[in-house]
N, C-alpha and C positions, 0 to 999 in steps of 0.2 A: 504493500500499500504506499503510494508516495506521501502521504501526509504524516503517517505514523511510523513508517519503516518496519511494520510487521507484515506477516503473510495477508493476503487478500483473499476474496471469493474464488478467483480463479486459482489460486493456491489449494484451497480447499478441495475443489474437484480435481485437480491434476496431481496431487501429492499426498493429501491426508485420507483419502478414500480411493479404492481399487476402482477400476473401469466397470466393473459390474455394481458399483453402487454400495458395496459393504465395506466395512473398516479394514479388515485383513490383520486386524489386532484387536486386544481387548484394553477397555480403559473407560474415562468417564468424559462425556460431553458436558460442557458447560455453555449456555447461552446467557450472554450478559447485555443487559439494555442500560444506557445510560438513563437515569430518572429524569424527567421533565426536560428532556434534551430540546424538544421544540420551542419551549417557553425560553430557554437559555438563548436560542437561535434569535428569537422573537424580540426579546427584551435586551440582550447584549449584542448580537450581531454575528455575523459568520466567523470573524477572526477569534473572539472570544470563544465561541462553539468549537473550532478547529484546536484551541489550544486545550480545551476541556477533553477532548478525544485524545489528545496526545499524552495528556497528563493521565487520562485512565488506564490508557496502555501500558505506559512506563511504571505506573503505580502498582497494577496488577503482575507484571512481567517480575519487578523487583520483590515483591513479597511472595510469590509462587516460588522465585529462585530461593529465598531464603528457606522456603521448607524444603529444600533439595529435591522439587518435584519435576519431572521429566514430562514437559509439556510443549505445545504451540500454541500461538495466539494467532488469530487471524480475524481482521476486519471484515465482517460478513455483509453489512450494509452500513449506511451513515453512522448510526449510533449503536450498532449492535456488533457482538464480538463472539466468536467460537473460542474455545479452549479445548484442546484435545489433550488429556493428560493420561499417560499409560499407566496400566497395571497400579492402579490405586484403588483404597478402600473407600466407597462413596461417602460413608459416615464421616471419615477423616476428611475429605475434600470440602464436602459442605461445612465443617468445622472450622476449618481453614479459610474458606470464604466469607462465613460470617464473621470471625475475627477481622478479614481483610476489609469488609464492608464498614464494620464498627470503625476501625482505623480510618477509612476514608471518610465517613461522615464526620468524623471529628476534624478533619481536615479543612481549613479555609483556603480557597483559591483566591490569589491576589494577581489581578492584571498590572502591566506595566503603568498603565494610568492610575493606578489606585484602587481600582474597583476591586471590591472583595464579595464573594459568596460562597454559598454551600450547594454541593449536589451530592449524589449518590447513584447507585446503580441497584438493578434488580435482577434476578438469575434463576434460571431453572438448571438442573443437573441430572444425568440419566448416566447409569452404568452401562455399557455395552460390550458386546463379545464380537469376536473377527466376523461373524457371517451375520451380523445384524446388518439392517438397511439402514443407510445414512438419513435418507429423507425421512423415514417414519421415526428415527430417533431424534432427529431435528425438530419435528412437528410435536414431539412429545416435551422435548427440553422447552420449547417456546410456549405450549400451554403451561408448563411449570412456572416458567417465568411471568406469564401473565396472572397466575394466581399469586405470585409473591409480589407482584406490582400491586394487585388489588388488597393484599395485606399490609403493604407498604402504606398505600394511599390511607388508608384506615387508621393505620398507627400514627401516621404524622396529623391526621386532623384531630386525634384526642389529645 
């Protein structure tokens, strides 16, 4: 991806999965969505939104590297990312991601112009095996991310 310097959607289909649409290895698929990204674009503009995307990818990568996880990250769409984590326990990965999200939520982002704000991300995580279909697994992670987003919206209203 030109902006983030991480893998992109093309990489997903050319390298992360096999030509038959299966994974070819076992692991965890994480679907991550930047919370309120459209609001950030509308309120602060594309430059700030791009910097948020860059920050999210760096933050996630640094935190997952500290956990010594074998992973690849790809920007799948504008504000959505896929993480392919090899041979890990789902409960452990969910625990790591929840801790990373907590750290992230405590971060205040500051632009060069002095603008400060906070954001967060929502996610879905699914364990897969080598013969699982990528598209079906992706749909499940997206549905789980949507449930997480609904919970997140409810929690932030309280």
